[in-house]
N, CA and C of each residue as an Amber inpcrd file, in Angstrom:
protein
   414
 146.4050000 211.9310000 130.5950000 145.6440000 210.7240000 130.8930000
 145.1290000 210.7840000 132.3310000 143.8940000 210.3510000 132.4860000
 143.2930000 210.3100000 133.8080000 143.4890000 208.9240000 134.4120000
 143.6000000 208.8370000 135.7280000 143.7300000 207.5270000 136.3700000
 142.4900000 206.6660000 136.0950000 142.7080000 205.3890000 135.8120000
 141.5810000 204.4950000 135.5000000 140.4960000 204.4620000 136.5620000
 140.8640000 204.5780000 137.8270000 139.8590000 204.5040000 138.8930000
 138.9180000 205.7030000 138.8890000 139.3730000 206.8290000 138.3530000
 138.5100000 208.0130000 138.2480000 137.5490000 207.8630000 137.0710000
 138.0410000 207.3040000 135.9860000 137.2900000 207.2190000 134.7410000
 136.2980000 206.0510000 134.7290000 136.6150000 204.9990000 135.4400000
 135.8090000 203.7690000 135.3800000 134.3100000 204.0050000 135.5850000
 133.8870000 204.7210000 136.6280000 132.4330000 204.9130000 136.8000000
 131.8120000 205.7760000 135.7020000 132.5950000 206.6800000 135.1250000
 132.0830000 207.5350000 134.0510000 131.9030000 206.7370000 132.7630000
 132.8150000 205.8140000 132.5180000 132.6640000 204.9080000 131.3680000
 131.4810000 203.9690000 131.6100000 131.4050000 203.4530000 132.8280000
 130.3660000 202.4790000 133.1650000 128.9690000 203.0650000 133.0140000
 128.8210000 204.3540000 133.2820000 127.5000000 204.9780000 133.1710000
 126.9280000 204.8010000 131.7620000 127.7580000 205.0110000 130.7550000
 127.2900000 204.8240000 129.3720000 127.2550000 203.3410000 128.9940000
 128.2410000 202.5810000 129.4190000 128.2560000 201.1530000 129.1020000
 127.0210000 200.4500000 129.6660000 126.6150000 200.8250000 130.8660000
 125.4230000 200.2270000 131.4840000 124.1410000 200.5980000 130.7370000
 124.2090000 201.6610000 129.9510000 123.0570000 202.0740000 129.1450000
 123.1010000 201.4680000 127.7430000 124.0970000 200.6240000 127.4700000
 124.1590000 199.9310000 126.1890000 125.2360000 200.4110000 125.2330000
 126.0670000 201.3440000 125.6570000 127.1400000 201.8470000 124.8020000
 128.3490000 200.9220000 124.8510000 129.0250000 200.8080000 123.7200000
 130.2860000 200.0790000 123.6390000 131.4140000 201.0900000 123.6640000
 132.3610000 200.9090000 124.5700000 133.5230000 201.7870000 124.6390000
 134.5310000 201.3720000 123.5710000 134.9410000 202.3450000 122.7830000
 135.9320000 202.1130000 121.7430000 137.2640000 202.6800000 122.2130000
 138.3230000 201.9030000 122.0400000 139.6160000 202.3380000 122.5530000
 140.7010000 202.4110000 121.4830000 140.3910000 201.9780000 120.2570000
 141.3890000 202.0070000 119.1980000 140.8290000 202.6810000 117.9490000
 141.7190000 203.1190000 117.0890000 141.3040000 203.7180000 115.8220000
 140.4990000 202.7190000 115.0040000 140.9540000 201.4890000 114.9750000
 140.2800000 200.4530000 114.1850000 138.8440000 200.2270000 114.6620000
 138.6330000 200.2000000 115.9600000 137.2820000 200.0270000 116.4960000
 136.3720000 201.1680000 116.0560000 136.8960000 202.3870000 116.0390000
 136.1030000 203.5390000 115.5910000 135.7690000 203.3960000 114.1090000
 136.7610000 203.0600000 113.3010000 136.5280000 202.8890000 111.8610000
 135.4810000 201.8170000 111.5960000 135.5680000 200.7030000 112.3130000
 134.5990000 199.6170000 112.1400000 133.2060000 200.0450000 112.5750000
 133.1140000 200.7610000 113.6660000 131.8070000 201.2120000 114.1670000
 131.1430000 202.1580000 113.1800000 131.9170000 203.0480000 112.5960000
 131.3390000 204.0470000 111.6940000 131.1810000 203.5300000 110.2710000
 131.6680000 202.3400000 110.0080000 131.4630000 201.7110000 108.6960000
 130.1440000 200.9390000 108.6440000 129.5080000 200.7780000 109.7850000
 128.2560000 200.0130000 109.8440000 127.1280000 200.7860000 109.1730000
 126.2320000 200.0500000 108.5470000 125.0190000 200.6340000 107.9710000
 124.0770000 201.0010000 109.1070000 123.2150000 201.9540000 108.8290000
 122.2660000 202.3970000 109.8450000 122.8050000 203.5960000 110.5930000
 122.2330000 203.8230000 111.7680000 122.6160000 205.0000000 112.5490000
 123.5100000 204.5980000 113.7230000 124.4830000 205.4520000 113.9770000
 125.4330000 205.2290000 115.0680000 125.5710000 206.5150000 115.8610000
 125.3560000 206.4150000 117.1610000 125.5440000 207.5500000 118.0480000
 126.9140000 207.4150000 118.7010000 127.7190000 208.4730000 118.5850000
 129.0540000 208.4930000 119.1870000 129.0730000 209.5670000 120.2700000
 129.3760000 209.1740000 121.4850000 129.5120000 210.1130000 122.5850000
 130.9940000 210.2610000 122.9020000 131.4870000 211.4900000 122.8210000
 132.8360000 211.7830000 123.2940000 132.6800000 212.1380000 124.7690000
 132.9800000 211.1810000 125.6050000 132.8030000 211.2970000 127.0460000
 133.9670000 212.0900000 127.6350000 133.7490000 212.6730000 128.8040000
 134.8340000 213.3910000 129.4670000 134.5760000 213.4590000 130.9610000
 135.5890000 213.9370000 131.6870000 135.4720000 214.0430000 133.1370000
 134.8830000 215.3740000 133.5800000 134.6360000 216.2810000 132.6470000
 134.1660000 217.6130000 133.0310000 132.7710000 217.5400000 133.6540000
 132.4390000 218.5540000 134.4040000 131.1640000 218.5950000 135.1200000
 129.9570000 218.5440000 134.2180000 130.0360000 219.1630000 133.0140000
 128.8540000 219.1390000 132.1480000 128.6250000 217.7530000 131.5550000
 129.6720000 216.9210000 131.4990000 129.4740000 215.5490000 131.0360000
 128.6550000 214.7800000 132.0520000 129.0030000 214.9460000 133.3080000
 128.2910000 214.2290000 134.3700000 126.9320000 214.8350000 134.6350000
 126.8640000 216.1520000 134.6100000 125.6450000 216.8350000 134.9890000
 124.5440000 216.7700000 133.9580000 124.9060000 216.8730000 132.6850000
 123.8560000 216.9020000 131.6730000 124.1150000 216.0210000 130.4510000
 125.3530000 215.9010000 130.0040000 125.6070000 215.1590000 128.7640000
 125.2660000 213.6790000 128.8950000 125.9170000 212.9850000 129.8250000
 125.6280000 211.5520000 129.9600000 124.1730000 211.3080000 130.3430000
 123.6200000 212.0090000 131.3410000 122.2030000 211.7810000 131.6550000
 121.2730000 212.1100000 130.4800000 121.5890000 213.1580000 129.7320000
 120.7560000 213.5280000 128.5890000 120.8070000 212.4990000 127.4800000
 122.0040000 212.0110000 127.1960000 122.1560000 210.9720000 126.1690000
 121.3910000 209.7200000 126.5840000 121.5540000 209.3130000 127.8250000
 120.8570000 208.1140000 128.3080000 119.3450000 208.3150000 128.2480000
 118.8560000 209.4680000 128.6520000 117.4200000 209.7530000 128.6010000
 116.9000000 209.7510000 127.1700000 117.7390000 210.1250000 126.2240000
 117.3010000 210.1700000 124.8230000 116.9870000 208.7880000 124.2700000
 117.4620000 207.7650000 124.9370000 117.2440000 206.3950000 124.4560000
 115.8890000 205.8450000 124.8700000 115.1000000 206.6370000 125.5760000
 113.7850000 206.1980000 126.0270000 112.6800000 206.5350000 125.0250000
 113.0240000 207.2080000 123.9380000 112.0330000 207.6030000 122.9480000
 111.7900000 206.4680000 121.9520000 110.7900000 206.6400000 121.0890000
 110.4080000 205.5750000 120.1680000 111.5190000 205.1980000 119.1920000
 112.1420000 206.1910000 118.5960000 113.2220000 205.9190000 117.6480000
 114.5590000 206.1520000 118.3370000 115.4890000 205.2230000 118.1090000
 116.8250000 205.3400000 118.6790000 117.8550000 204.8410000 117.6640000
 119.1100000 205.2130000 117.8410000 120.1520000 204.7460000 116.9140000
 120.3330000 203.2290000 116.9640000 120.8120000 202.7060000 115.8480000
 121.0790000 201.2690000 115.7610000 122.2890000 200.8690000 116.6040000
 123.2760000 201.7480000 116.6540000 124.5420000 201.4460000 117.3160000
 124.8930000 202.5740000 118.2860000 125.3700000 202.1950000 119.4650000
 125.7350000 203.1610000 120.5010000 127.1910000 202.9300000 120.8830000
 128.0250000 203.9360000 120.6610000 129.4400000 203.8060000 120.9890000
 129.9320000 205.0630000 121.6950000 131.0480000 204.9220000 122.3830000
 131.6320000 206.0460000 123.0960000 133.1500000 205.9550000 123.0820000
 133.7680000 207.1080000 123.0660000 135.2160000 207.2420000 123.2530000
 135.3970000 208.1950000 124.4240000 136.5280000 208.0940000 125.0990000
 136.7370000 208.9250000 126.2790000 137.9030000 209.8670000 126.0380000
 137.5910000 211.1630000 125.9570000 138.6170000 212.1800000 125.7480000
 139.5760000 212.1840000 126.9300000 140.8740000 212.2720000 126.6420000
 141.8760000 212.2870000 127.6880000 142.2400000 210.9100000 128.1960000
 141.5910000 209.8860000 127.6590000 141.8710000 208.5120000 128.0730000
 142.1640000 207.6550000 126.8450000 141.1730000 207.5450000 125.9620000
 141.3130000 206.7490000 124.7420000 141.7380000 207.6840000 123.6140000
 142.9810000 208.1570000 123.6890000 143.4580000 209.2200000 122.8010000
 143.3290000 208.8630000 121.3280000 143.8100000 207.6930000 120.9280000
 143.7690000 207.3190000 119.5120000 142.3330000 207.1900000 119.0090000
 141.4910000 206.5450000 119.7960000 140.0880000 206.3710000 119.3940000
 139.3810000 207.7220000 119.3290000 139.6420000 208.5830000 120.2910000
 139.0060000 209.9000000 120.3000000 139.4430000 210.7260000 119.1030000
 140.7270000 210.7270000 118.8120000 141.2210000 211.4790000 117.6500000
 140.6160000 210.9540000 116.3530000 140.4900000 209.6430000 116.2350000
 139.9020000 209.0600000 115.0220000 138.4250000 209.4360000 114.9240000
 137.6920000 209.3560000 116.0150000 136.2780000 209.7350000 115.9920000
 136.1330000 211.1940000 115.5870000 137.0010000 212.0370000 116.1000000
 136.9280000 213.4670000 115.7750000 137.2260000 213.7380000 114.3040000
 138.0130000 212.8960000 113.6710000 138.2410000 213.0420000 112.2240000
 136.9290000 212.9100000 111.4630000 136.0660000 212.0280000 111.9180000
 134.7690000 211.8260000 111.2770000 133.8090000 212.9710000 111.5700000
 134.1200000 213.7800000 112.5740000 133.2430000 214.8790000 112.9840000
 133.6180000 216.2140000 112.3490000 134.6310000 216.2240000 111.5230000
 135.0070000 217.4520000 110.8090000 133.8160000 217.8600000 109.9550000
 133.4260000 219.1160000 109.9270000 134.1820000 220.3380000 110.1680000
 134.0830000 220.8750000 111.5930000 133.4670000 220.1170000 112.4980000
 133.3210000 220.6010000 113.8710000 134.6460000 220.4800000 114.6080000
 135.0270000 221.5020000 115.3650000 136.2800000 221.4220000 116.1180000
 136.1460000 220.4360000 117.2740000 137.2580000 219.8980000 117.7300000
 137.2120000 218.9720000 118.8660000 136.5910000 219.6300000 120.0870000
 135.6800000 218.9220000 120.7170000 135.1330000 219.3810000 121.9890000
 134.6890000 218.1640000 122.7830000 134.7510000 218.3080000 124.0760000
 134.2790000 217.2270000 124.9300000 133.6420000 217.8460000 126.1690000
 132.4930000 217.3000000 126.5310000 131.8120000 216.2250000 125.8360000
 131.2080000 216.7180000 124.5270000 130.8970000 215.7660000 123.6720000
 130.1600000 216.0520000 122.4510000 129.4360000 214.7780000 122.0380000
 128.4460000 214.9480000 121.1770000 127.6260000 213.8150000 120.7480000
 127.3960000 213.9620000 119.2480000 127.6540000 212.8870000 118.5110000
 127.4890000 212.9180000 117.0610000 126.6230000 211.7480000 116.6190000
 125.7020000 212.0330000 115.7060000 124.8690000 210.9890000 115.1110000
 125.3020000 210.8170000 113.6660000 125.5820000 209.5800000 113.3030000
 125.9820000 209.2310000 111.9470000 124.9270000 208.3290000 111.3260000
 124.7090000 208.5030000 110.0320000 123.8370000 207.5900000 109.2870000
 124.6470000 207.0530000 108.1300000 124.7870000 205.7390000 108.0850000
 125.5970000 205.0780000 107.0620000 126.9790000 205.7190000 106.9580000
 127.5600000 206.0330000 108.1120000 128.9070000 206.5740000 108.1730000
 129.0450000 208.0640000 107.9290000 127.9310000 208.7430000 107.6660000
 127.9640000 210.1830000 107.4040000 127.4150000 210.9410000 108.6010000
 128.1070000 211.9910000 108.9970000 127.6670000 212.8150000 110.1130000
 126.3830000 213.5520000 109.7280000 125.3400000 213.3860000 110.5570000
 124.0660000 214.0440000 110.2510000 123.5910000 214.9750000 111.3700000
 124.1640000 214.8480000 112.5610000 123.7470000 215.7020000 113.6750000
 124.8890000 215.7800000 114.6770000 125.1040000 216.9750000 115.2180000
 126.2260000 217.1760000 116.1330000 125.8230000 218.0710000 117.2950000
 126.1590000 217.6470000 118.4870000 126.0300000 218.4740000 119.6870000
 127.4470000 218.7240000 120.1980000 127.8730000 219.9650000 120.1160000
 129.1810000 220.3250000 120.6330000 129.0440000 220.7140000 122.1030000
 130.1800000 220.8730000 122.7500000 130.1800000 221.2330000 124.1710000
 129.3360000 222.4760000 124.4230000 129.4360000 223.4730000 123.5460000
 128.6730000 224.7050000 123.7870000 127.1660000 224.4950000 123.6270000
 126.7490000 223.3900000 123.0090000 125.3280000 223.0320000 122.9550000
 124.8880000 222.2980000 124.2220000 125.8640000 221.8390000 125.0040000
 125.6010000 221.0350000 126.1960000 125.6700000 221.8850000 127.4590000
 126.7040000 222.7090000 127.5540000 126.8860000 223.5430000 128.7450000
 125.6740000 224.4440000 128.9740000 125.2100000 224.4720000 130.2060000
 124.1040000 225.3450000 130.5610000 122.7400000 224.8290000 130.1530000
 122.6870000 223.6420000 129.5950000 121.4120000 223.0550000 129.2030000
 121.0980000 221.8740000 130.1230000 119.8370000 221.5890000 130.2680000
 119.4370000 220.4720000 131.1230000 119.5620000 219.1480000 130.3680000
 119.5900000 218.0710000 131.1330000 119.6070000 216.7430000 130.5300000
 118.3720000 216.5420000 129.6480000 117.2310000 217.0980000 130.0700000
 116.0000000 216.9780000 129.2900000 116.1230000 217.7220000 127.9530000
 116.7820000 218.8780000 127.9640000 116.9950000 219.6200000 126.7170000
 117.8650000 218.8110000 125.7500000 118.9060000 218.2100000 126.2770000
 119.7990000 217.4060000 125.4460000 119.0580000 216.1900000 124.9090000
 118.2960000 215.5300000 125.7600000 117.5170000 214.3680000 125.3270000
 116.5300000 214.7670000 124.2330000 115.8740000 215.8960000 124.3940000
 114.9220000 216.3610000 123.3870000 115.5880000 216.6850000 122.0610000
 116.7550000 217.3150000 122.1200000 117.5000000 217.6250000 120.9100000
 117.8570000 216.3410000 120.1670000 118.3650000 215.3670000 120.9030000
 118.7420000 214.1030000 120.2780000 117.5200000 213.3370000 119.7660000
 116.4340000 213.3510000 120.5160000 115.2150000 212.6560000 120.0820000
 114.7140000 213.2180000 118.7630000 114.8170000 214.5290000 118.5730000
 114.4050000 215.1360000 117.3010000 115.2870000 214.6300000 116.1630000
 116.5750000 214.4890000 116.4200000 117.4870000 213.9510000 115.4000000
 117.1640000 212.4840000 115.1150000 116.8560000 211.7120000 116.1550000
 116.4970000 210.3060000 115.9590000 115.2320000 210.1990000 115.1020000
 114.2510000 211.0600000 115.3690000 113.0150000 211.0390000 114.5850000
 113.3070000 211.2620000 113.1030000 114.2620000 212.1310000 112.8370000
 114.5930000 212.4440000 111.4480000 115.4360000 211.3730000 110.7760000
 116.3770000 210.7710000 111.4950000 117.3660000 209.9230000 110.8490000
 117.2930000 208.4350000 111.1740000 116.6670000 208.0660000 112.2760000
 116.6440000 206.6640000 112.7050000 115.4000000 205.9560000 112.1670000
 115.5620000 204.7080000 111.8270000 114.4660000 203.8980000 111.2860000
 113.5790000 203.3290000 112.3850000 114.1820000 202.9750000 113.5030000
 113.4220000 202.3110000 114.5820000 113.5300000 203.0720000 115.8660000
């Protein structure tokens, strides 16, 4: 577990962009039971989360189509919520940061850590925007 004072600004970065932080298994189950599209960000303290993942995810929300629901869990902090979210991401192995797009509770697009490392925030935003174009209604 990371100290709350270290994690707070990293959580706030996504929360300020409209994401809801999920901290329990039940919150994850409820979020993924919603109709429509849900973007789940597995946030982390690693450098690629700060350098490209969070900025890329936030930039992806500037395009015409975006997910209906925006949620996040924090690896190493919200253990139960993160483990539950990762159950929905099978067959992909756990990685953080990672980003998953669900439509009506079904996983339709996944960015694993190895898709994030070494890529720019613009590359990540573009990848997600293409998924939004395919799966999001609005």
